N, C-alpha and C positions, 0 to 999 in steps of 0.2 A: 504493500500500499504506499511506502515510501515513494516521495515525489509525484504521487497522483495528483495532488492538488495544489501544487506550486503556482503561484501567481507572479506577477510584475510588481506588484504593490500589496500593502496588508489587507486591503480592501477585496483585492481579487483574490487571494489565498483564501480569506475566509468565505468568500462568496463561493470559491469553488469546494471548499469542505462542505459547505451547507448543499451545493447541487448534487455532491456525488452520493449522496442518500447512505451513508455508511454509519450515521446514528440510529439509536434504538427510538429516540422520540420522533414521533410522526406529525404531532399537533404544530401547526404554523407557529402558535404562539410560543411554544417552547423553544423551537428552533430559532424564532427571531430574539429570543432571550440570550441565548448562548451567542448568535451572531453578532448582537449589539454590543455585548460586554467584550468579545475577543477582536472586534473591530475599535473599542475604544482603545485599546492597548496596542501602540506600535511595537511589534517584535523586534524591530531594527534597534530600541533602545537596550534590548536584553540579549544580544548576541555579539561575540567578538567579531565575527566576520559578516559585517553590513552587507556584501554583496550577496551573501546567500540567506538573508534575514527572512525572505519569502520563499524560501525552497521548503518542500515539505518533507524534511529528514531531521533526524536529530542532529546537535551540532555539539563538539566539545568546548567546555567552557572552562578548560583547566581543572587540575588537583583531582584528575580521575572522574570527573562529573560531567554530565550533559546537560543540555536543554533537551528535552523531548521534541519528537517531532509534532508540530501543530495540530494534526488530524489525532494525535494521542491525547493532546491537553483538549481538544473538542470533546474525546470520547470521556474523558475524566469528568468534565464539566457535564455532559449528558447523563451520566450514571448517577452524580449527585445531585442533579437539578432538585429533583423533589425536595431536599433538603437546604436548598441554598435561598430561602425566602429572606425578605428584607428584614434585618435584625438578627439574622442567624450567625453562629459563631463557627469559624472553620479552622481547621489544624493543617498545615501544610508541611509534611515531612520530607526533608530532602529539596527546600526550596531554590536552591541554587541560585539562577540569576535574578528571581524575584518575578519573572513574567507572570507564572500561575496565581501567586499572591494578588497581583495587579487585575488579573481577569476574575478571581473568585470576589474580590472587594465589589467589583461592578454586579456581581450576581447577588450578594447579600446586602446591597443598599439601593434604596430607592431615590430619585431625583426629582428636583420641583420640576413641573411643567414650564412655568413662567421664567424659572431662571437655570439654564444648562449648567451641569455641573455640582450646584448645591443640593447637598445630601439632605434629604428628610428624615430618612428612618436609616441609620448607619449600622452596618453589621460588622463584624470583627473576624480579620483575619490574621493568623498567628504563623509565621514561616519558621521551620527550625533547620538550621545547617551546621555541621560541625567543623566546617572549614572557615575560620574566621575571615581570611582574605576573600572567601565568596560572600560573606554577609556584608562586608564593606562595600564591595561591587555592587551586590543587589541592591542595597540603599541609596548608591548614586544613582544606578539605573531607574529605580520607582521616584526619584527626585527629578528626571528630565519631564516629568507628565506634570501639570499643575494640579490634577486631580488626585494622583496617587502621592504626590508631594504634600498635600493637605490631608491626605489620609493619615500618612506618618505623623504628621503634626498632631493630629487629633488622636492618635493612639487608636486608630480604626484598623491600620496594619503596624503589624511589629515583627521584626525579624530578629532571632535570637541563636547564638551559638549555644549548641547543646545536642545531645545524643539522643537522636531522633527516635530510636526504637525504645526510649522511656518517655515519650511524648512530651507534654507541657502540662502537668497536673494542676499547676497552681491557676490558670486560666480556664480548666475543663469544668463541667463536659463539653463535647464539641458535638454541633448538630451534624457535622461532616467531616471527614479526616481523608485527606489525599495522602498517599505516600508515593515518591517518584524514584524509588530506586528498589531493587528486589531483595525481600526478606526471604531467609531460607523456612521459616514459619510465620505464623501470624502473630505478632508481638502481643501478648498479653496486657500490658500495660496501656495500649493503644485501644485496645478492646474495651477496656474499664473505663478509659476517657471519654467513650462515645455516649451521647445523651440517650435518654429514653423517651422518644426514639432517636434513632441517628444512623448512619450509613458511612462506611469506610471503602475506599477504591484502593487495592492494594495489589502490586505484583509480588507473587510468591514463588519460589523455588530457587535451585542454583542452575543445574545444566538445563533443566526443563521447567520453565516459567510460566506462569498463567496469571492475569488480571483475576483476582477475587473481591467480589463483592459481599461485604460483611455488614447484615442488618441487625440492629438492636430494635425490640418493640418497645410499647409503652411498659409491659411488664417486664424488662428487662432481658428476655429469651432472645438468643442470637441465634442467626442463620448465615450458613456461607454458600454463595454461589459462584462457580467457574464460570468466567466470561469468555475468555479468549487466551489463546498462546500469544505471548510477548518476549521480547529481549529487552532488558534493562541492565544498568550497571548495579552491582551488588548494593545493598544497605549493610554497611560493616563499620568498623572502627576507623576512627581518622588515621591512626598509624599504619592501616592496613588498606588504606586506600592509595592505589598508584598515580603518581603524579602524571599528568601528561604534558 
């Protein structure tokens, strides 16, 4: 699926993803929410190679980390969408460049009709990354756009240096959790930090990897659903992550 949705501009890239009919959402209102959020975030602000910003493939961002292909970020937003209502709280593990944190912020915030960019109902997005240099870079990336810069100033987006496998319990529980690297198993601390109800999107496995959808219902019952085969960088210790 890589390169299938490549565009010459950010708008064209997102339009191609929507036209490809690869998302599970079929209602136009759901697809429009994802499209608006992704079009509001210029991927060129979050990649080292600007010439490939709108190529539908992952890119290295250094330190053994990548920014996922745009269609995979669309997949993640699609599967988490029922829990990304205005005012929701989201945890992004392996936040890397900060790109998905920006997209998620648009999905969990509502804006004034008469004043573009003014947040009426703010959500909260917390990114976790264990490489300090990537945290600094992601914060600089988020400041390139006025809306996400204001979100940082208002603590609607926070990026922390921490071990993502442990989550970030001080701000939980979370309506939605996205994990951007493959864990050998589903980390129990992340399941524990899901709200009731809540949903997690996480790649799981080593040699063979699959996206798992982990749902917690209002009574706290947990179900796991295998979605698709994938290939992600591993969710591992900082000292085991090979620099690129």
